[in-house]
N, C-alpha and C positions, 0 to 999 in steps of 0.2 A: 413811472420808477424814477421820479426826481431826487435827485439829492443838492441841496443848496442850489439850485440852479440849471443843474445839470442831469439828463435822462438818456438813456442806453434804450436802444431798437436796432431790431435786425434791419440791414441796408443790402442794396443789389450790389452784386458783382463793379458793377460800372459806377456807381456811386463810390462805392470802396478805391477802385483804381483813380477814379478821379481827384480823391481827396489825396490819396499816394503822391500821384503829379505835381501836387503842391508842395511837396517838401525835397528838402535837399538832398535827405537821406533818410531810408528807410529799411528795416532788413527785408531780402527777400521771402525770407520766413513767415513775413506779416503780408506776402501778396495772396489777392485771392487762388492765384496757379500754383503757390504752394498745398496749397487744401486741398487739391486735385492730384497732386504729388502723393499724397499720404490718403492714397484713396480708401486704405482701410480702416481710417478715421471718420467719423462724422463733422461736418463742416459749417463753419457758420460767420459771415460778416457781421462784425455790429457798428455803430456809429454813434457818437457823444452826438448830443445837441444842448444848447443852450435854452433854458426859459424863455420865452416870448420869439424866439428863431429856429422853429422847429426845422426849417427847411435848410439850417445851415451847418455842415457839419465842422467841429470841432476836433475832432478824433476818432480813429479807427481801429478795430480789431478784426485779426484773424483768430479764430477759437477752434482747434481740433477738440473732438471729444471723444474720450478712450474709454470704452464700456467695462466694467468687472464682470467677472465670470460668471456667466448666469444671473445676473441680475441688471435691470436695467437705470440702473445708476452708471454717473461718469466722473472721470478725471476730465474737469475742463483746462486744456493746455494753450496758453497764448506763448508760442516759441520766440522771444526775442522782441516781445511786446509787450504792451500795447502801443500803438504809435498816438502818443498823448503830448499834454507840454507836464514834462516831468520839472521843470524848471517852476515849482510852485510849493507853499508852504500848506496847501488845502489838498496833500494829494489823497483823503479820504474821501473829499467832495466827489474826485472822478473815479474811486473804486467802489464807493459803497452801492452806485445803482448799477453796475458791472456785475458784482456779486450776488445782487438780488436777481438780476436775469437768469445769472449761471444757475443757481439754485433752483429757480422757477423751470428751467431745462432739463432737472434731475442730475445735478452735478453735484456731489459728496465733497469737492474738493478744487482747488482751482491753483494752478501753477503755471507762472510766468517768470518771464528774465526782461526785466528792465533794461532798454536800451540806453544805459547811461553808464559814462566813466566814472569810475573812482579813483585810479592811479594809472601813471606813466612812468617807465624807466627808458633809458636812453640807450641805441646799442652798444654805446662804449660802456656803459653801467654794466650792461648785462654781460658784455665779453669779459670785463675786469672782473665780474663776481666769478664766471667758471674757472677763471685764472688763480681765484682765491681759495685755498682749501680752508677756509674758516666762515664761506659762504655756502650755506646749503639751497636755500630758497630764496625766491624774489623778496620775499617777507622780510631777509635780514640786510636789505638794500634799503635805502632812503630814497625814495622815489622822485622823480625831478617835477613829477606836479601831482598836486593833492584834487582832486574834483568838489567844491563846496555843494555844487548839485549831488553829486554824487553820494555826498556824508549825507546831504538833508535826504533823500530818498533813502538811505540805509536807517536812518535815524524816525524817519514817519512809520517805514515797515514795520519795525520791532514795536513800536509803538500804537501800529494797529491790528499787532496780533500775527504777520508772518512770517512763516519760518524760512531761514536761508537754508538751502538745499546745499548739503557739502559732500553727499555721498559720491562716489567715483564708479565708473563703468557701467554700460550700459543706459537703460532709459533714466534713471534714478539720477545720471551727471547731466542728462540733456545737452544743453547747448555750451560751447566752452566758454567758462569766466574768464581766461587769460587768451589773448589772440597777440599777431605779429602783425603791426600795420607801416606801412610805408605812407608819410603825408607826403601829398602831391601839391600843396598849397604852401606858401612860406608864413610860419607861424606868427611872425612878425609883423608880416603886411597885408596877409591874404590874398596875397596873388600869386598866380600859379606856377610852381617852378618849371624850372629848362629839363628836357633831356640832361642836357652836360648836367646841371645841378643835382640831378639823383643819381647818376653816374657817379660826380665824385663823392656821393654819401655812403655808396658802397664801398665794400674793404676788397685789397688790391686783388684778393684770389678771385672774387667774383668779376671785378673788370677785368681781369685777364682771363678767364674763362670764356666771357662774352664775346672778347676778340679773339680766342681759340676758336670759338665756334662759324664765327663769321669767316676767318681765313681757311677755315676748314672745307668752307661750301654747306654747310648747314643752313637749308631753307626753311622758313616759320610759315606756314600760312593759315589761315583763320575762317571761319565759316559760322554765322551767325545764324539763330534761330532756326525752324524747324528745319530748315537746309542741312542741319547738322545732322540730322538721321542718318542720311546715309554715310556716313562716315563711323555712325557711332562704332559699327562692328570691329573696326581696327583698334580704334581706341581701347574696346573693352577688351579685345585678345590683351593687348599691352598692359591692359590695368591688371589683368588677372596674373600675367605674367609678374608684375610687382608684388602682388600679394602674396604669390608663393615664394618668391625671395624674401619678403619683408616679415611674414607672417603675420597677415590678417585676413581676417574674414572677407572676400570681395561678396560685392552686390550683384544681383543678378543683371544680365543686357535690359532686359524689360523695365528696371528700375530708371536706367537713365534713358532709355525711350521714353519714356513716361516725362521724366523729366522735362527733356527737351521740348517733347510735344506741347506740354503744356506752358513752360513760361516761356516759349518762343511764339507760341500762339496769342499769347498775351500779350507780346510785344518783341518786335524781333530784335531788340537791341537788347533785349532781356539777358540771353545766354548766348555764349560763343563758345565754340570748339577750337581748338588750337593744336597743329601739327607742326612736329620739328622730323625734318627728313635729311638724310645725310645719303646722298648716292641711291635716292629711292627706296631708301630703308628707313621705317618710323622708328625714330630712337627717341622721342618724346612725346607725349599726349597729353593736352591737361581741359579742364571744361571750368570757364568765367564767366561769373555774374554779375550784373550790375542793375541797381536800381538807385536813378537820379546820380546822385554825385558820389556815392560809394560802391566801389567794384572789388569782389572777391577774386580768389584763387581758389576753386569751391572742390575737384578733384584733379588726381595729377597719377601720371604714368610714365615709367621709364624703362627704356632696353639696357639690361644687364651688359649684351654686348655694344660694342662701342661706345662705351661712356665715356672716353677717353674725346671724344668730339664735343661735348658738353653740351648734347642737347636741351637738359634742363636747365642751365641757365640760359641757353637763347630763348626757348620758351617764355621763360619768364621774363626778363628785360623784354620782348614782345608785349606780355600782357601789359606789364606798367607801361610802355609808351604807348599803347593803343587806350590807356586809361588815360593818360596824360591829353590824346588828343580829343577824345569823347569830354573833355573838361571835369573829369571826376577828381575829390580832393582827397581821396585817403585810397589807395590799393591794400587791399587787407588779405594775409597770407592766413586767417584763420588760426585755429586752436593751437597753442602750446601747453605743457604744462609749465608749473610755476618754480620747476626744477632747477637748481642753478650746477648739482654738484656732478662733476667731473665723471665719476664714477657710474653714472644712473643712466640707462640705456635710452632714455628718454632726451637727453643731452643733445644729441646729435640733430636734431629737428630742428630745437631752436639755435643752435649752432647755424643752421644750414640758413634759417631765417634771418638772424641777425646779420648774415653778411651781406644783404639788401640795404643796410644803413636807416632802418626804421628806429622802432619804438615798440616796446612789448606795453600792452594794455589792459588793465584791468576793469570787467565790467561790476557790475552790482552782482552779478550771479544769478540764479534762479532761485524765486520763493513758493512758498505753499502757503495756502488760508485753507486748513478744512472746516467744511462746511457741514458734515456730520461727519463728528470725531468717530464713532463706534467704526464706519465704514471707512473713514479716511484711515482708520490705524489695521486694518483688514488688509487694505490694499497696501500699508507700505509693507507689511509682512510678508504680503503674496509678492512684493516686487523683489524683497531683498532673499529669498529662498530661492529666485531662478536661477 
C-alpha cells in the first residue's frame, strides 16, 4: 500500500515504542499503552515506511476502532495523532496509504487530531482580554504567534476533503483544541528555564499561594509508575468529592487503575501520582504524564476543607519543578475553552491556568474523513442524538 514512496503496515508495540523514544514530543494518547486504557475499543499500531527502506520507521500511529451498533464497521480514531512529519507540502502522500489501510480494516470514516499548533496567545493578553468587555473569545485577540506549519496543515486537509470537527461535548468534541501550556525552555535561546525564572513568570497570587503553602507546612509527595496503584484509592475519594462540588461526572476508580497499570508498565517515568498533605490530611492530589520532553497535568482533585492552605498551588508547583528536572520542554495544563467572557462559568478555569504565566495554545483540532458517506452520516446522526 504505497503512495509516493510511503507505505503503511501494522507494527508491534515494541517497534511503536522504539520509534516514540526517538521523538522529543508525542502525545501520550499515541502510545501503545493508551490503547490498553481504552480497552472497549479495538486497537492497532501502524507504522510508515519509505519504499526501498522497509525496515526503517518514519512515522507511527495508534488507531482506536469504534464499532457501529450492530454492524461490523468502524470509526478509526487517531487521538492527537498520527506521529508523522507534519511540516510537509505533501501531506496527502502520508495520509493516502493510511486511509487505504483503515478502509481495508472496515473503517467507514477516520478521525484524527493533528498535533500541530496553529496560534498562541500570551498570559498577559489573555488576562487583558478577560478584563476587556469588548473581548469575548480568543479569536477577538491578535495572537502572539501564527504557525506557518499549522496554517499549511489546515489548508492541505481542506484540499484533501477532510472536515474539521467543531461540535462541543462528548465524543464528538474529542480532544481539546485549546490548551494552556507553560514553556520550560527560553523561546529565544532554546535553553532550559530555571525554577526562579518560571516563578517570576507567574502572577503575584500564584507566587503568594505557593509561599503560603510552604509556610503552613504543606508536604507534597510523588509516586511513579505502577507503585502509584497503592495510593489511587485516596486520590479517587478526593476526586469524587471534587466532582460533587464542581458538578461533573467522575470516572470510576477502575479507570484510573487501568490507566496507571498500563502507562506505568510501559515506562515507570510515564505516569506519576502527586499528593499534597497538611498535617496528615490529603488536601490536593493530581496525576501527571510525561512522554519525552512533554509533561501533562492530566487529572486533579482538591479538598473543600483547608482550601486556605493552598494545596492545589503547591502540588502544581511541585509538578512543574519536577518537569524541569526531568528535562521537559513544556508543562501542559491541558484543555481550556476559548471564552474570555468574564460572565462565562468556564472563565474561572482559564484564570487559574493563566496565573502560571504560560500561554494559550490553539491546535489544528480534530478532522474527519468519510470513507463510506452513508454510514458516516448515520454515525454522525447517532452521536448527535445521544
